[in-house]
PQR file with spaces between the fields and no chain letter, atoms N, CA, C, O and H, PARSE charges and radii, in Angstrom:
ATOM       1  N    UNK     1     107.010   78.171   99.130 -0.4000 1.5000
ATOM       2  CA   UNK     1     105.995   79.199   98.977 -0.0000 2.0000
ATOM       3  C    UNK     1     106.190   80.272  100.029  0.5500 1.7000
ATOM       4  O    UNK     1     106.530   79.994  101.178 -0.5500 1.4000
ATOM       5  N    UNK     2     105.969   81.487   99.612 -0.4000 1.5000
ATOM       6  CA   UNK     2     106.118   82.612  100.538 -0.0000 2.0000
ATOM       7  C    UNK     2     104.931   82.652  101.488  0.5500 1.7000
ATOM       8  O    UNK     2     103.801   82.351  101.104 -0.5500 1.4000
ATOM       9  H    UNK     2     105.693   81.713   98.678  0.4000 1.0000
ATOM      10  N    UNK     3     105.198   83.020  102.708 -0.4000 1.5000
ATOM      11  CA   UNK     3     104.121   83.161  103.680 -0.0000 2.0000
ATOM      12  C    UNK     3     103.957   84.623  104.016  0.5500 1.7000
ATOM      13  O    UNK     3     104.908   85.400  103.929 -0.5500 1.4000
ATOM      14  H    UNK     3     106.117   83.264  103.019  0.4000 1.0000
ATOM      15  N    UNK     4     102.777   84.991  104.390 -0.4000 1.5000
ATOM      16  CA   UNK     4     102.523   86.372  104.799 -0.0000 2.0000
ATOM      17  C    UNK     4     102.230   86.386  106.287  0.5500 1.7000
ATOM      18  O    UNK     4     101.676   85.430  106.829 -0.5500 1.4000
ATOM      19  H    UNK     4     102.005   84.360  104.461  0.4000 1.0000
ATOM      20  N    UNK     5     102.597   87.453  106.930 -0.4000 1.5000
ATOM      21  CA   UNK     5     102.333   87.594  108.362 -0.0000 2.0000
ATOM      22  C    UNK     5     100.841   87.703  108.591  0.5500 1.7000
ATOM      23  O    UNK     5     100.133   88.353  107.822 -0.5500 1.4000
ATOM      24  H    UNK     5     103.047   88.229  106.490  0.4000 1.0000
ATOM      25  N    UNK     6     100.367   87.071  109.646 -0.4000 1.5000
ATOM      26  CA   UNK     6      98.947   87.155  109.986 -0.0000 2.0000
ATOM      27  C    UNK     6      98.634   88.565  110.457  0.5500 1.7000
ATOM      28  O    UNK     6      99.422   89.180  111.175 -0.5500 1.4000
ATOM      29  H    UNK     6     100.942   86.543  110.271  0.4000 1.0000
ATOM      30  N    UNK     7      97.502   89.063  110.056 -0.4000 1.5000
ATOM      31  CA   UNK     7      97.076   90.388  110.489 -0.0000 2.0000
ATOM      32  C    UNK     7      95.736   90.247  111.189  0.5500 1.7000
ATOM      33  O    UNK     7      94.883   89.458  110.783 -0.5500 1.4000
ATOM      34  H    UNK     7      96.861   88.563  109.472  0.4000 1.0000
ATOM      35  N    UNK     8      95.570   91.017  112.232 -0.4000 1.5000
ATOM      36  CA   UNK     8      94.299   91.011  112.937 -0.0000 2.0000
ATOM      37  C    UNK     8      93.294   91.846  112.178  0.5500 1.7000
ATOM      38  O    UNK     8      93.610   92.942  111.713 -0.5500 1.4000
ATOM      39  H    UNK     8      96.264   91.658  112.561  0.4000 1.0000
ATOM      40  N    UNK     9      92.104   91.339  112.055 -0.4000 1.5000
ATOM      41  CA   UNK     9      91.008   92.077  111.453 -0.0000 2.0000
ATOM      42  C    UNK     9      90.051   92.394  112.591  0.5500 1.7000
ATOM      43  O    UNK     9      89.299   91.524  113.031 -0.5500 1.4000
ATOM      44  H    UNK     9      91.847   90.450  112.433  0.4000 1.0000
ATOM      45  N    UNK    10      90.073   93.647  113.077 -0.4000 1.5000
ATOM      46  CA   UNK    10      89.262   93.971  114.246 -0.0000 2.0000
ATOM      47  C    UNK    10      87.770   93.985  113.943  0.5500 1.7000
ATOM      48  O    UNK    10      87.341   94.333  112.843 -0.5500 1.4000
ATOM      49  H    UNK    10      90.684   94.354  112.720  0.4000 1.0000
ATOM      50  N    UNK    11      87.023   93.610  114.911 -0.4000 1.5000
ATOM      51  CA   UNK    11      85.568   93.702  114.862 -0.0000 2.0000
ATOM      52  C    UNK    11      85.148   94.821  115.814  0.5500 1.7000
ATOM      53  O    UNK    11      85.913   95.198  116.701 -0.5500 1.4000
ATOM      54  H    UNK    11      87.372   93.328  115.805  0.4000 1.0000
ATOM      55  N    UNK    12      83.973   95.338  115.641 -0.4000 1.5000
ATOM      56  CA   UNK    12      83.491   96.413  116.517 -0.0000 2.0000
ATOM      57  C    UNK    12      83.560   95.964  117.974  0.5500 1.7000
ATOM      58  O    UNK    12      83.902   96.754  118.854 -0.5500 1.4000
ATOM      59  H    UNK    12      83.351   95.032  114.920  0.4000 1.0000
ATOM      60  N    UNK    13      83.237   94.697  118.230 -0.4000 1.5000
ATOM      61  CA   UNK    13      83.252   94.184  119.603 -0.0000 2.0000
ATOM      62  C    UNK    13      84.658   94.184  120.193  0.5500 1.7000
ATOM      63  O    UNK    13      84.807   94.182  121.415 -0.5500 1.4000
ATOM      64  H    UNK    13      82.959   94.055  117.516  0.4000 1.0000
ATOM      65  N    UNK    14      85.695   94.186  119.350 -0.4000 1.5000
ATOM      66  CA   UNK    14      87.075   94.175  119.826 -0.0000 2.0000
ATOM      67  C    UNK    14      87.582   95.560  120.219  0.5500 1.7000
ATOM      68  O    UNK    14      88.639   95.674  120.840 -0.5500 1.4000
ATOM      69  H    UNK    14      85.573   94.188  118.358  0.4000 1.0000
ATOM      70  N    UNK    15      86.855   96.599  119.872 -0.4000 1.5000
ATOM      71  CA   UNK    15      87.287   97.964  120.165 -0.0000 2.0000
ATOM      72  C    UNK    15      87.057   98.290  121.636  0.5500 1.7000
ATOM      73  O    UNK    15      86.051   97.888  122.221 -0.5500 1.4000
ATOM      74  H    UNK    15      85.996   96.506  119.367  0.4000 1.0000
ATOM      75  N    UNK    16      87.990   99.014  122.222 -0.4000 1.5000
ATOM      76  CA   UNK    16      87.804   99.477  123.589 -0.0000 2.0000
ATOM      77  C    UNK    16      86.608  100.424  123.619  0.5500 1.7000
ATOM      78  O    UNK    16      86.241  101.000  122.595 -0.5500 1.4000
ATOM      79  H    UNK    16      88.807   99.340  121.747  0.4000 1.0000
ATOM      80  N    UNK    17      86.016  100.578  124.766 -0.4000 1.5000
ATOM      81  CA   UNK    17      84.798  101.389  124.886 -0.0000 2.0000
ATOM      82  C    UNK    17      84.999  102.809  124.374  0.5500 1.7000
ATOM      83  O    UNK    17      84.083  103.380  123.782 -0.5500 1.4000
ATOM      84  H    UNK    17      86.314  100.109  125.598  0.4000 1.0000
ATOM      85  N    UNK    18      86.184  103.395  124.589 -0.4000 1.5000
ATOM      86  CA   UNK    18      86.410  104.775  124.157 -0.0000 2.0000
ATOM      87  C    UNK    18      86.768  104.877  122.687  0.5500 1.7000
ATOM      88  O    UNK    18      86.720  105.973  122.129 -0.5500 1.4000
ATOM      89  H    UNK    18      86.928  102.931  125.069  0.4000 1.0000
ATOM      90  N    UNK    19      87.115  103.806  122.055 -0.4000 1.5000
ATOM      91  CA   UNK    19      87.591  103.847  120.669 -0.0000 2.0000
ATOM      92  C    UNK    19      86.530  104.330  119.675  0.5500 1.7000
ATOM      93  O    UNK    19      86.855  105.161  118.827 -0.5500 1.4000
ATOM      94  H    UNK    19      87.154  102.916  122.509  0.4000 1.0000
ATOM      95  N    UNK    20      85.274  103.855  119.732 -0.4000 1.5000
ATOM      96  CA   UNK    20      84.286  104.359  118.760 -0.0000 2.0000
ATOM      97  C    UNK    20      84.114  105.879  118.811  0.5500 1.7000
ATOM      98  O    UNK    20      83.947  106.510  117.767 -0.5500 1.4000
ATOM      99  H    UNK    20      85.010  103.180  120.421  0.4000 1.0000
ATOM     100  N    UNK    21      84.152  106.473  119.995 -0.4000 1.5000
ATOM     101  CA   UNK    21      84.026  107.936  120.097 -0.0000 2.0000
ATOM     102  C    UNK    21      85.214  108.596  119.416  0.5500 1.7000
ATOM     103  O    UNK    21      85.048  109.597  118.719 -0.5500 1.4000
ATOM     104  H    UNK    21      84.288  105.961  120.843  0.4000 1.0000
ATOM     105  N    UNK    22      86.403  108.053  119.605 -0.4000 1.5000
ATOM     106  CA   UNK    22      87.591  108.595  118.959 -0.0000 2.0000
ATOM     107  C    UNK    22      87.507  108.483  117.449  0.5500 1.7000
ATOM     108  O    UNK    22      87.947  109.380  116.730 -0.5500 1.4000
ATOM     109  H    UNK    22      86.538  107.240  120.171  0.4000 1.0000
ATOM     110  N    UNK    23      86.950  107.394  116.969 -0.4000 1.5000
ATOM     111  CA   UNK    23      86.775  107.221  115.530 -0.0000 2.0000
ATOM     112  C    UNK    23      85.781  108.226  114.969  0.5500 1.7000
ATOM     113  O    UNK    23      85.971  108.742  113.867 -0.5500 1.4000
ATOM     114  H    UNK    23      86.593  106.665  117.552  0.4000 1.0000
ATOM     115  N    UNK    24      84.722  108.505  115.722 -0.4000 1.5000
ATOM     116  CA   UNK    24      83.746  109.510  115.285 -0.0000 2.0000
ATOM     117  C    UNK    24      84.377  110.897  115.243  0.5500 1.7000
ATOM     118  O    UNK    24      84.121  111.673  114.323 -0.5500 1.4000
ATOM     119  H    UNK    24      84.569  108.085  116.617  0.4000 1.0000
ATOM     120  N    UNK    25      85.197  111.204  116.233 -0.4000 1.5000
ATOM     121  CA   UNK    25      85.886  112.503  116.249 -0.0000 2.0000
ATOM     122  C    UNK    25      86.838  112.622  115.061  0.5500 1.7000
ATOM     123  O    UNK    25      86.900  113.670  114.418 -0.5500 1.4000
ATOM     124  H    UNK    25      85.405  110.573  116.980  0.4000 1.0000
ATOM     125  N    UNK    26      87.573  111.561  114.773 -0.4000 1.5000
ATOM     126  CA   UNK    26      88.471  111.570  113.624 -0.0000 2.0000
ATOM     127  C    UNK    26      87.682  111.749  112.336  0.5500 1.7000
ATOM     128  O    UNK    26      88.093  112.511  111.461 -0.5500 1.4000
ATOM     129  H    UNK    26      87.522  110.710  115.296  0.4000 1.0000
ATOM     130  N    UNK    27      86.562  111.062  112.208 -0.4000 1.5000
ATOM     131  CA   UNK    27      85.727  111.182  111.014 -0.0000 2.0000
ATOM     132  C    UNK    27      85.243  112.623  110.842  0.5500 1.7000
ATOM     133  O    UNK    27      85.214  113.135  109.724 -0.5500 1.4000
ATOM     134  H    UNK    27      86.228  110.442  112.919  0.4000 1.0000
ATOM     135  N    UNK    28      84.867  113.274  111.936 -0.4000 1.5000
ATOM     136  CA   UNK    28      84.414  114.666  111.864 -0.0000 2.0000
ATOM     137  C    UNK    28      85.547  115.582  111.414  0.5500 1.7000
ATOM     138  O    UNK    28      85.328  116.477  110.597 -0.5500 1.4000
ATOM     139  H    UNK    28      84.891  112.857  112.844  0.4000 1.0000
ATOM     140  N    UNK    29      86.771  115.367  111.942 -0.4000 1.5000
ATOM     141  CA   UNK    29      87.924  116.179  111.518 -0.0000 2.0000
ATOM     142  C    UNK    29      88.234  115.953  110.047  0.5500 1.7000
ATOM     143  O    UNK    29      88.559  116.892  109.321 -0.5500 1.4000
ATOM     144  H    UNK    29      86.949  114.640  112.605  0.4000 1.0000
ATOM     145  N    UNK    30      88.131  114.699  109.612 -0.4000 1.5000
ATOM     146  CA   UNK    30      88.397  114.390  108.203 -0.0000 2.0000
ATOM     147  C    UNK    30      87.369  115.056  107.299  0.5500 1.7000
ATOM     148  O    UNK    30      87.706  115.548  106.222 -0.5500 1.4000
ATOM     149  H    UNK    30      87.867  113.936  110.203  0.4000 1.0000
ATOM     150  N    UNK    31      86.117  115.071  107.739 -0.4000 1.5000
ATOM     151  CA   UNK    31      85.058  115.691  106.939 -0.0000 2.0000
ATOM     152  C    UNK    31      85.257  117.198  106.848  0.5500 1.7000
ATOM     153  O    UNK    31      85.045  117.791  105.790 -0.5500 1.4000
ATOM     154  H    UNK    31      85.843  114.672  108.614  0.4000 1.0000
ATOM     155  N    UNK    32      85.659  117.815  107.941 -0.4000 1.5000
ATOM     156  CA   UNK    32      85.861  119.271  107.962 -0.0000 2.0000
ATOM     157  C    UNK    32      87.082  119.703  107.157  0.5500 1.7000
ATOM     158  O    UNK    32      87.079  120.783  106.566 -0.5500 1.4000
ATOM     159  H    UNK    32      85.832  117.333  108.801  0.4000 1.0000
ATOM     160  N    UNK    33      88.112  118.886  107.126 -0.4000 1.5000
ATOM     161  CA   UNK    33      89.341  119.262  106.430 -0.0000 2.0000
ATOM     162  C    UNK    33      89.710  118.245  105.367  0.5500 1.7000
ATOM     163  O    UNK    33      90.801  117.674  105.394 -0.5500 1.4000
ATOM     164  H    UNK    33      88.114  118.009  107.606  0.4000 1.0000
ATOM     165  N    UNK    34      88.804  118.020  104.434 -0.4000 1.5000
ATOM     166  CA   UNK    34      88.980  116.960  103.436 -0.0000 2.0000
ATOM     167  C    UNK    34      90.289  117.050  102.670  0.5500 1.7000
ATOM     168  O    UNK    34      90.938  116.029  102.443 -0.5500 1.4000
ATOM     169  H    UNK    34      87.918  118.484  104.411  0.4000 1.0000
ATOM     170  N    UNK    35      90.691  118.245  102.268 -0.4000 1.5000
ATOM     171  CA   UNK    35      91.908  118.372  101.460 -0.0000 2.0000
ATOM     172  C    UNK    35      93.159  117.982  102.236  0.5500 1.7000
ATOM     173  O    UNK    35      94.137  117.530  101.641 -0.5500 1.4000
ATOM     174  H    UNK    35      90.165  119.075  102.452  0.4000 1.0000
ATOM     175  N    UNK    36      93.143  118.148  103.540 -0.4000 1.5000
ATOM     176  CA   UNK    36      94.305  117.795  104.356 -0.0000 2.0000
ATOM     177  C    UNK    36      94.549  116.285  104.353  0.5500 1.7000
ATOM     178  O    UNK    36      95.665  115.842  104.622 -0.5500 1.4000
ATOM     179  H    UNK    36      92.348  118.516  104.023  0.4000 1.0000
ATOM     180  N    UNK    37      93.530  115.502  104.056 -0.4000 1.5000
ATOM     181  CA   UNK    37      93.641  114.044  104.089 -0.0000 2.0000
ATOM     182  C    UNK    37      93.890  113.452  102.708  0.5500 1.7000
ATOM     183  O    UNK    37      94.118  112.250  102.576 -0.5500 1.4000
ATOM     184  H    UNK    37      92.623  115.862  103.837  0.4000 1.0000
ATOM     185  N    UNK    38      93.847  114.299  101.676 -0.4000 1.5000
ATOM     186  CA   UNK    38      94.044  113.805  100.310 -0.0000 2.0000
ATOM     187  C    UNK    38      95.382  113.087  100.231  0.5500 1.7000
ATOM     188  O    UNK    38      96.392  113.580  100.733 -0.5500 1.4000
ATOM     189  H    UNK    38      93.661  115.275  101.784  0.4000 1.0000
ATOM     190  N    UNK    39      95.383  111.953   99.617 -0.4000 1.5000
ATOM     191  CA   UNK    39      96.576  111.130   99.412 -0.0000 2.0000
ATOM     192  C    UNK    39      97.180  110.580  100.702  0.5500 1.7000
ATOM     193  O    UNK    39      98.328  110.136  100.692 -0.5500 1.4000
ATOM     194  H    UNK    39      94.562  111.552   99.209  0.4000 1.0000
ATOM     195  N    UNK    40      96.450  110.597  101.797 -0.4000 1.5000
ATOM     196  CA   UNK    40      96.988  110.088  103.062 -0.0000 2.0000
ATOM     197  C    UNK    40      97.193  108.577  103.044  0.5500 1.7000
ATOM     198  O    UNK    40      97.942  108.045  103.864 -0.5500 1.4000
ATOM     199  H    UNK    40      95.517  110.958  101.805  0.4000 1.0000
ATOM     200  N    UNK    41      96.545  107.889  102.130 -0.4000 1.5000
ATOM     201  CA   UNK    41      96.719  106.438  102.036 -0.0000 2.0000
ATOM     202  C    UNK    41      97.442  106.019  100.762  0.5500 1.7000
ATOM     203  O    UNK    41      97.401  104.849  100.380 -0.5500 1.4000
ATOM     204  H    UNK    41      95.937  108.320  101.464  0.4000 1.0000
ATOM     205  N    UNK    42      98.104  106.967  100.102 -0.4000 1.5000
ATOM     206  CA   UNK    42      98.821  106.633   98.866 -0.0000 2.0000
ATOM     207  C    UNK    42      99.809  105.506   99.145  0.5500 1.7000
ATOM     208  O    UNK    42     100.582  105.568  100.100 -0.5500 1.4000
ATOM     209  H    UNK    42      98.138  107.917  100.412  0.4000 1.0000
ATOM     210  N    UNK    43      99.776  104.484   98.307 -0.4000 1.5000
ATOM     211  CA   UNK    43     100.669  103.339   98.439 -0.0000 2.0000
ATOM     212  C    UNK    43     100.150  102.253   99.366  0.5500 1.7000
ATOM     213  O    UNK    43     100.761  101.189   99.469 -0.5500 1.4000
ATOM     214  H    UNK    43      99.147  104.434   97.531  0.4000 1.0000
ATOM     215  N    UNK    44      99.043  102.498  100.037 -0.4000 1.5000
ATOM     216  CA   UNK    44      98.477  101.507  100.956 -0.0000 2.0000
ATOM     217  C    UNK    44      97.547  100.560  100.200  0.5500 1.7000
ATOM     218  O    UNK    44      97.143  100.827   99.068 -0.5500 1.4000
ATOM     219  H    UNK    44      98.547  103.362   99.953  0.4000 1.0000
ATOM     220  N    UNK    45      97.226   99.471  100.845 -0.4000 1.5000
ATOM     221  CA   UNK    45      96.271   98.505  100.298 -0.0000 2.0000
ATOM     222  C    UNK    45      95.141   98.338  101.301  0.5500 1.7000
ATOM     223  O    UNK    45      95.377   98.200  102.502 -0.5500 1.4000
ATOM     224  H    UNK    45      97.554   99.254  101.765  0.4000 1.0000
ATOM     225  N    UNK    46      93.931   98.352  100.806 -0.4000 1.5000
ATOM     226  CA   UNK    46      92.765   98.164  101.660 -0.0000 2.0000
ATOM     227  C    UNK    46      91.900   97.074  101.044  0.5500 1.7000
ATOM     228  O    UNK    46      91.661   97.071   99.836 -0.5500 1.4000
ATOM     229  H    UNK    46      93.739   98.464   99.830  0.4000 1.0000
ATOM     230  N    UNK    47      91.437   96.159  101.868 -0.4000 1.5000
ATOM     231  CA   UNK    47      90.518   95.115  101.415 -0.0000 2.0000
ATOM     232  C    UNK    47      89.179   95.328  102.116  0.5500 1.7000
ATOM     233  O    UNK    47      89.129   95.571  103.322 -0.5500 1.4000
ATOM     234  H    UNK    47      91.632   96.162  102.849  0.4000 1.0000
ATOM     235  N    UNK    48      88.124   95.237  101.363 -0.4000 1.5000
ATOM     236  CA   UNK    48      86.785   95.392  101.918 -0.0000 2.0000
ATOM     237  C    UNK    48      86.023   94.091  101.707  0.5500 1.7000
ATOM     238  O    UNK    48      86.022   93.529  100.612 -0.5500 1.4000
ATOM     239  H    UNK    48      88.165   95.041  100.384  0.4000 1.0000
ATOM     240  N    UNK    49      85.385   93.627  102.751 -0.4000 1.5000
ATOM     241  CA   UNK    49      84.582   92.411  102.664 -0.0000 2.0000
ATOM     242  C    UNK    49      83.174   92.782  103.105  0.5500 1.7000
ATOM     243  O    UNK    49      82.959   93.230  104.232 -0.5500 1.4000
ATOM     244  H    UNK    49      85.386   94.083  103.641  0.4000 1.0000
ATOM     245  N    UNK    50      82.228   92.591  102.211 -0.4000 1.5000
ATOM     246  CA   UNK    50      80.837   92.926  102.502 -0.0000 2.0000
ATOM     247  C    UNK    50      80.039   91.648  102.693  0.5500 1.7000
ATOM     248  O    UNK    50      80.233   90.670  101.972 -0.5500 1.4000
ATOM     249  H    UNK    50      82.402   92.227  101.296  0.4000 1.0000
ATOM     250  N    UNK    51      79.155   91.662  103.655 -0.4000 1.5000
ATOM     251  CA   UNK    51      78.314   90.491  103.922 -0.0000 2.0000
ATOM     252  C    UNK    51      77.319   90.257  102.789  0.5500 1.7000
ATOM     253  O    UNK    51      77.041   89.115  102.423 -0.5500 1.4000
ATOM     254  H    UNK    51      78.998   92.456  104.242  0.4000 1.0000
ATOM     255  N    UNK    52      76.793   91.335  102.242 -0.4000 1.5000
ATOM     256  CA   UNK    52      75.819   91.240  101.155 -0.0000 2.0000
ATOM     257  C    UNK    52      76.247   92.170  100.032  0.5500 1.7000
ATOM     258  O    UNK    52      76.873   93.198  100.290 -0.5500 1.4000
ATOM     259  H    UNK    52      77.020   92.263  102.539  0.4000 1.0000
ATOM     260  N    UNK    53      75.922   91.827   98.788 -0.4000 1.5000
ATOM     261  CA   UNK    53      76.287   92.714   97.677 -0.0000 2.0000
ATOM     262  C    UNK    53      75.488   94.016   97.739  0.5500 1.7000
ATOM     263  O    UNK    53      74.276   94.009   97.958 -0.5500 1.4000
ATOM     264  H    UNK    53      75.414   90.991   98.579  0.4000 1.0000
ATOM     265  N    UNK    54      76.180   95.114   97.546 -0.4000 1.5000
ATOM     266  CA   UNK    54      75.533   96.423   97.545 -0.0000 2.0000
ATOM     267  C    UNK    54      76.350   97.363   96.671  0.5500 1.7000
ATOM     268  O    UNK    54      77.443   97.785   97.046 -0.5500 1.4000
ATOM     269  H    UNK    54      77.164   95.120   97.369  0.4000 1.0000
ATOM     270  N    UNK    55      75.814   97.679   95.522 -0.4000 1.5000
ATOM     271  CA   UNK    55      76.528   98.572   94.605 -0.0000 2.0000
ATOM     272  C    UNK    55      76.745   99.927   95.234  0.5500 1.7000
ATOM     273  O    UNK    55      77.826  100.499   95.101 -0.5500 1.4000
ATOM     274  H    UNK    55      74.925   97.336   95.218  0.4000 1.0000
ATOM     275  N    UNK    56      75.748  100.455   95.915 -0.4000 1.5000
ATOM     276  CA   UNK    56      75.861  101.780   96.522 -0.0000 2.0000
ATOM     277  C    UNK    56      76.955  101.798   97.596  0.5500 1.7000
ATOM     278  O    UNK    56      77.758  102.729   97.644 -0.5500 1.4000
ATOM     279  H    UNK    56      74.869   99.990   96.023  0.4000 1.0000
ATOM     280  N    UNK    57      76.988  100.779   98.453 -0.4000 1.5000
ATOM     281  CA   UNK    57      78.011  100.714   99.499 -0.0000 2.0000
ATOM     282  C    UNK    57      79.392  100.561   98.897  0.5500 1.7000
ATOM     283  O    UNK    57      80.326  101.244   99.317 -0.5500 1.4000
ATOM     284  H    UNK    57      76.335  100.023   98.415  0.4000 1.0000
ATOM     285  N    UNK    58      79.540   99.677   97.919 -0.4000 1.5000
ATOM     286  CA   UNK    58      80.834   99.458   97.282 -0.0000 2.0000
ATOM     287  C    UNK    58      81.319  100.730   96.607  0.5500 1.7000
ATOM     288  O    UNK    58      82.489  101.094   96.720 -0.5500 1.4000
ATOM     289  H    UNK    58      78.781   99.122   97.577  0.4000 1.0000
ATOM     290  N    UNK    59      80.417  101.402   95.904 -0.4000 1.5000
ATOM     291  CA   UNK    59      80.787  102.642   95.214 -0.0000 2.0000
ATOM     292  C    UNK    59      81.175  103.731   96.216  0.5500 1.7000
ATOM     293  O    UNK    59      82.102  104.500   95.960 -0.5500 1.4000
ATOM     294  H    UNK    59      79.466  101.106   95.812  0.4000 1.0000
ATOM     295  N    UNK    60      80.487  103.806   97.339 -0.4000 1.5000
ATOM     296  CA   UNK    60      80.815  104.802   98.366 -0.0000 2.0000
ATOM     297  C    UNK    60      82.203  104.555   98.937  0.5500 1.7000
ATOM     298  O    UNK    60      82.983  105.492   99.108 -0.5500 1.4000
ATOM     299  H    UNK    60      79.734  103.181   97.547  0.4000 1.0000
ATOM     300  N    UNK    61      82.512  103.298   99.230 -0.4000 1.5000
ATOM     301  CA   UNK    61      83.838  102.977   99.751 -0.0000 2.0000
ATOM     302  C    UNK    61      84.909  103.206   98.708  0.5500 1.7000
ATOM     303  O    UNK    61      85.999  103.673   99.039 -0.5500 1.4000
ATOM     304  H    UNK    61      81.878  102.537   99.091  0.4000 1.0000
ATOM     305  N    UNK    62      84.627  102.891   97.460 -0.4000 1.5000
ATOM     306  CA   UNK    62      85.600  103.111   96.393 -0.0000 2.0000
ATOM     307  C    UNK    62      85.872  104.612   96.216  0.5500 1.7000
ATOM     308  O    UNK    62      87.019  105.012   96.015 -0.5500 1.4000
ATOM     309  H    UNK    62      83.742  102.512   97.191  0.4000 1.0000
ATOM     310  N    UNK    63      84.833  105.435   96.287 -0.4000 1.5000
ATOM     311  CA   UNK    63      85.015  106.886   96.176 -0.0000 2.0000
ATOM     312  C    UNK    63      85.842  107.420   97.343  0.5500 1.7000
ATOM     313  O    UNK    63      86.732  108.248   97.149 -0.5500 1.4000
ATOM     314  H    UNK    63      83.902  105.110   96.450  0.4000 1.0000
ATOM     315  N    UNK    64      85.548  106.944   98.558 -0.4000 1.5000
ATOM     316  CA   UNK    64      86.311  107.385   99.729 -0.0000 2.0000
ATOM     317  C    UNK    64      87.765  106.972   99.606  0.5500 1.7000
ATOM     318  O    UNK    64      88.665  107.755   99.911 -0.5500 1.4000
ATOM     319  H    UNK    64      84.825  106.272   98.716  0.4000 1.0000
ATOM     320  N    UNK    65      88.002  105.745   99.159 -0.4000 1.5000
ATOM     321  CA   UNK    65      89.371  105.265   99.002 -0.0000 2.0000
ATOM     322  C    UNK    65      90.125  106.102   97.979  0.5500 1.7000
ATOM     323  O    UNK    65      91.294  106.428   98.184 -0.5500 1.4000
ATOM     324  H    UNK    65      87.271  105.109   98.911  0.4000 1.0000
ATOM     325  N    UNK    66      89.476  106.447   96.897 -0.4000 1.5000
ATOM     326  CA   UNK    66      90.114  107.265   95.850 -0.0000 2.0000
ATOM     327  C    UNK    66      90.450  108.649   96.397  0.5500 1.7000
ATOM     328  O    UNK    66      91.507  109.195   96.080 -0.5500 1.4000
ATOM     329  H    UNK    66      88.526  106.182   96.730  0.4000 1.0000
ATOM     330  N    UNK    67      89.571  109.220   97.210 -0.4000 1.5000
ATOM     331  CA   UNK    67      89.816  110.542   97.792 -0.0000 2.0000
ATOM     332  C    UNK    67      91.004  110.511   98.750  0.5500 1.7000
ATOM     333  O    UNK    67      91.667  111.528   98.954 -0.5500 1.4000
ATOM     334  H    UNK    67      88.712  108.776   97.467  0.4000 1.0000
ATOM     335  N    UNK    68      91.274  109.332   99.344 -0.4000 1.5000
ATOM     336  CA   UNK    68      92.394  109.200  100.263 -0.0000 2.0000
ATOM     337  C    UNK    68      93.677  108.754   99.583  0.5500 1.7000
ATOM     338  O    UNK    68      94.696  108.537  100.239 -0.5500 1.4000
ATOM     339  H    UNK    68      90.735  108.506   99.178  0.4000 1.0000
ATOM     340  N    UNK    69      93.622  108.618   98.259 -0.4000 1.5000
ATOM     341  CA   UNK    69      94.828  108.327   97.508 -0.0000 2.0000
ATOM     342  C    UNK    69      95.012  106.895   97.066  0.5500 1.7000
ATOM     343  O    UNK    69      96.038  106.563   96.472 -0.5500 1.4000
ATOM     344  H    UNK    69      92.795  108.794   97.726  0.4000 1.0000
ATOM     345  N    UNK    70      94.044  106.036   97.338 -0.4000 1.5000
ATOM     346  CA   UNK    70      94.128  104.659   96.861 -0.0000 2.0000
ATOM     347  C    UNK    70      93.687  104.615   95.402  0.5500 1.7000
ATOM     348  O    UNK    70      92.744  105.305   95.014 -0.5500 1.4000
ATOM     349  H    UNK    70      93.211  106.306   97.820  0.4000 1.0000
ATOM     350  N    UNK    71      94.350  103.827   94.616 -0.4000 1.5000
ATOM     351  CA   UNK    71      94.000  103.752   93.188 -0.0000 2.0000
ATOM     352  C    UNK    71      92.887  102.768   92.950  0.5500 1.7000
ATOM     353  O    UNK    71      92.465  102.577   91.810 -0.5500 1.4000
ATOM     354  H    UNK    71      95.116  103.267   94.931  0.4000 1.0000
């Protein structure tokens, strides 16, 4: 059987203190220049795990993923 390499799944607590601010800055740049980010994740795979079912949250993430080029 084929094995896959283990990947780290970071938690908020694992982020360095300055990292959340950097993520907010990146989010602001992405929001201001949406077209520049189109297809930036083409060919990538993203898995989302939600603690509780939420159609609105799932749909929001699916829309964001589609805007970034995920099918």
